[in-house]
MDAnalysis code that builds the backbone (N, CA, C; Angstrom):
import MDAnalysis as mda
import numpy as np

u = mda.Universe.empty(120, n_residues=40, atom_resindex=np.repeat(np.arange(40), 3), trajectory=True)
u.add_TopologyAttr("name", ["N", "CA", "C"] * 40)
u.add_TopologyAttr("resid", np.arange(1, 41))
u.add_TopologyAttr("resname", ["MET", "GLN", "SER", "ASN", "GLN", "GLN", "ALA", "THR", "VAL", "GLN", "VAL", "LYS", "LYS", "PRO", "TYR", "HIS", "LYS", "PRO", "THR", "LEU", "THR", "VAL", "HIS", "GLY", "ALA", "VAL", "GLU", "GLU", "VAL", "THR", "LEU", "VAL", "PRO", "SER", "GLY", "VAL", "VAL", "VAL", "PRO", "ILE"])
u.atoms.positions = np.array([
    [-3.399, 12.453, -4.140],
    [-2.901, 12.452, -2.763],
    [-3.615, 11.372, -1.927],
    [-4.806, 10.968, -2.369],
    [-5.548, 9.952, -1.622],
    [-4.856, 8.594, -1.729],
    [-4.169, 8.358, -2.834],
    [-3.507, 7.067, -3.027],
    [-2.506, 6.806, -1.900],
    [-1.816, 7.862, -1.462],
    [-0.841, 7.700, -0.374],
    [-1.525, 7.189, 0.889],
    [-2.647, 7.788, 1.237],
    [-3.366, 7.361, 2.443],
    [-3.843, 5.924, 2.271],
    [-4.376, 5.606, 1.109],
    [-4.870, 4.250, 0.856],
    [-3.726, 3.245, 1.038],
    [-2.570, 3.566, 0.479],
    [-1.427, 2.664, 0.566],
    [-1.044, 2.427, 2.028],
    [-1.052, 3.510, 2.797],
    [-0.684, 3.372, 4.210],
    [-1.665, 2.445, 4.922],
    [-2.935, 2.595, 4.620],
    [-3.955, 1.753, 5.261],
    [-3.752, 0.294, 4.871],
    [-3.454, 0.064, 3.589],
    [-3.253, -1.312, 3.129],
    [-2.065, -1.954, 3.848],
    [-0.978, -1.204, 3.934],
    [0.230, -1.745, 4.564],
    [-0.019, -2.030, 6.041],
    [-0.878, -1.206, 6.667],
    [-1.174, -1.405, 8.098],
    [-1.814, -2.770, 8.317],
    [-2.508, -3.257, 7.333],
    [-3.168, -4.562, 7.473],
    [-2.119, -5.677, 7.491],
    [-2.504, -6.843, 7.976],
    [-1.565, -7.974, 8.054],
    [-1.242, -8.577, 6.686],
    [-0.818, -7.742, 5.772],
    [-0.470, -8.231, 4.437],
    [0.975, -8.699, 4.429],
    [1.832, -7.780, 4.792],
    [3.264, -8.037, 4.783],
    [3.904, -7.165, 5.850],
    [5.213, -7.208, 5.944],
    [5.872, -6.358, 6.937],
    [5.610, -4.884, 6.617],
    [5.159, -4.099, 7.584],
    [4.870, -2.677, 7.367],
    [6.130, -1.909, 6.969],
    [6.059, -1.284, 5.823],
    [7.210, -0.529, 5.345],
    [7.274, 0.832, 6.020],
    [8.474, 1.290, 6.262],
    [8.636, 2.580, 6.944],
    [8.425, 3.736, 5.973],
    [8.798, 3.522, 4.722],
    [8.675, 4.606, 3.747],
    [7.407, 4.439, 2.921],
    [6.813, 5.551, 2.557],
    [5.576, 5.508, 1.774],
    [5.864, 4.919, 0.397],
    [7.035, 5.220, -0.150],
    [7.399, 4.713, -1.466],
    [7.365, 3.183, -1.472],
    [7.996, 2.601, -0.492],
    [8.021, 1.142, -0.398],
    [6.623, 0.591, -0.190],
    [5.837, 1.298, 0.617],
    [4.473, 0.853, 0.896],
    [3.665, 0.787, -0.392],
    [3.762, 1.826, -1.198],
    [3.019, 1.867, -2.456],
    [3.427, 0.700, -3.340],
    [4.717, 0.413, -3.362],
    [5.204, -0.690, -4.191],
    [4.644, -2.021, -3.696],
    [4.661, -2.220, -2.394],
    [4.142, -3.482, -1.832],
    [2.661, -3.624, -2.129],
    [1.925, -2.531, -1.944],
    [0.483, -2.573, -2.180],
    [0.200, -2.898, -3.641],
    [1.020, -2.346, -4.532],
    [0.812, -2.607, -5.953],
    [1.044, -4.083, -6.267],
    [1.987, -4.680, -5.578],
    [2.295, -6.093, -5.822],
    [1.193, -6.992, -5.285],
    [0.550, -6.562, -4.228],
    [-0.516, -7.370, -3.618],
    [-1.768, -7.307, -4.488],
    [-2.297, -8.459, -4.883],
    [-3.497, -8.512, -5.722],
    [-4.731, -8.107, -4.931],
    [-5.024, -6.806, -4.967],
    [-6.184, -6.331, -4.218],
    [-6.998, -5.389, -5.102],
    [-8.306, -5.374, -4.874],
    [-9.170, -4.509, -5.675],
    [-9.187, -3.096, -5.131],
    [-8.687, -2.941, -3.910],
    [-8.681, -1.616, -3.295],
    [-7.494, -0.793, -3.796],
    [-6.530, -1.467, -4.403],
    [-5.334, -0.775, -4.885],
    [-5.713, 0.193, -6.004],
    [-5.206, 1.408, -5.893],
    [-5.522, 2.413, -6.906],
    [-4.446, 2.398, -7.988],
    [-4.832, 2.542, -9.231],
    [-3.870, 2.551, -10.346],
    [-2.953, 3.755, -10.284],
    [-1.650, 3.490, -10.224],
    [-0.679, 4.584, -10.134],
    [-0.283, 5.033, -11.534],
])
């Protein structure tokens, strides 16, 4: 359940356009090369 919160925090950052849905957010975060991303 923590992965969802992490994804939301990542999307909030100036990475890309903030997604409205958590599903989309997780996908965007996974695409972004970051070490904070948790393995799904």
